[in-house]
Structure formats: structure tokens, C-alpha cells
C-alpha positions as CSV (number, residue, x, y, z in Angstrom):
1,X,-13.0,-3.6,13.9
2,X,-12.4,0.0,12.9
3,X,-8.7,0.4,11.9
4,X,-9.0,4.1,12.6
5,X,-9.0,3.3,16.3
6,X,-5.5,1.9,16.0
7,X,-3.8,3.5,13.0
8,X,-2.7,7.1,12.9
9,X,-0.5,9.3,10.7
10,X,1.4,12.2,12.3
11,X,3.9,14.2,10.2
12,X,6.1,14.5,13.4
13,X,6.4,10.7,13.6
14,X,8.2,8.7,10.9
15,X,7.5,11.5,8.4
16,X,3.7,10.8,8.6
17,X,3.9,7.1,7.8
18,X,0.8,5.2,9.2
19,X,1.8,3.9,12.6
20,X,0.2,2.0,15.5
21,X,-1.4,4.6,17.7
22,X,0.9,5.5,20.7
23,X,4.0,3.9,19.1
24,X,6.6,4.5,16.4
25,X,5.8,1.1,14.9
26,X,4.7,1.6,11.3
27,X,2.2,-0.4,9.4
28,X,5.0,-0.9,6.8
29,X,7.3,-2.5,9.4
30,X,4.6,-5.0,10.4
31,X,3.8,-5.9,6.8
32,X,7.5,-6.3,6.1
33,X,8.0,-8.7,9.0
34,X,4.9,-10.7,8.0
35,X,6.2,-10.9,4.4
36,X,9.5,-12.2,5.9
37,X,7.7,-15.1,7.5
38,X,7.2,-13.7,11.0
39,X,4.0,-14.9,12.8
40,X,1.7,-12.7,14.7
41,X,3.1,-14.2,17.9
42,X,6.6,-13.2,16.7
43,X,5.4,-9.6,16.2
44,X,3.8,-9.5,19.7
45,X,6.9,-10.9,21.3
46,X,9.2,-8.5,19.5
47,X,7.0,-5.5,19.9
48,X,5.3,-5.8,23.3
49,X,3.6,-2.4,22.9
50,X,1.3,-3.7,20.2
51,X,-1.7,-6.0,20.4
52,X,-3.5,-8.6,18.2
53,X,-6.1,-5.8,17.5
54,X,-3.3,-3.5,16.4
55,X,-2.0,-6.0,13.9
56,X,-5.5,-6.8,12.6
57,X,-6.1,-3.1,12.3
58,X,-2.9,-2.7,10.2
59,X,-4.1,-5.4,7.9
60,X,-7.6,-3.9,7.6
61,X,-6.0,-0.5,6.8
62,X,-3.9,-2.0,4.0
63,X,-6.9,-4.0,2.7
64,X,-9.0,-0.8,2.5
65,X,-6.2,1.0,0.6
66,X,-6.0,-1.8,-1.9
67,X,-9.7,-1.6,-2.5
68,X,-9.4,2.1,-3.3
69,X,-6.5,1.9,-5.7
70,X,-6.2,0.6,-9.3
71,X,-3.3,-1.8,-10.0
72,X,-1.9,-3.1,-13.2
73,X,-0.5,-6.7,-13.2
74,X,3.1,-6.7,-14.4
75,X,5.1,-9.7,-15.7
76,X,8.3,-9.0,-13.6
77,X,10.1,-11.8,-15.4
78,X,10.1,-9.8,-18.6
79,X,11.5,-6.6,-17.0
């Protein structure tokens, strides 16, 4: 799957945050819901304008970003 077929960024929509093409549903929103314990089925029920492919594209998009970035592990308990 090519995430570029599903994910777009337009400065006029949500200040350019990556969104599902043709919607105002951001990749960030989908990830937040998944992190809160929502299932893919919950997302599809709550946001009927998106598809399984859209959700998988959002995950592929984020996966690609993580591969391109460097991260430093932090011990949050010590902060």
C-alpha cells in the first residue's frame, strides 16, 4: 500500500496536519484514538468516511516518519 494515495497535507485544512484524503480527520486523531484503546472497528464506526485502507495508510505514514528520524530514549521516571 502506498500511504500517499490516502494521506495529504493542505495548509488550508487543520493548519497542514496530515489528514485522510477528502476528510478533516487527522492522522494524529486516529493515532490518539488507537492509543486510547479504540479498535479499528471503533474508528470505522465513529468516522464512517474513512476505510480500513485509510487507517493502514495512516500507520504506514507514521512508520515511515519514524524510520527517517533519530530518537533518544529517555528515562521519564527520572524527569
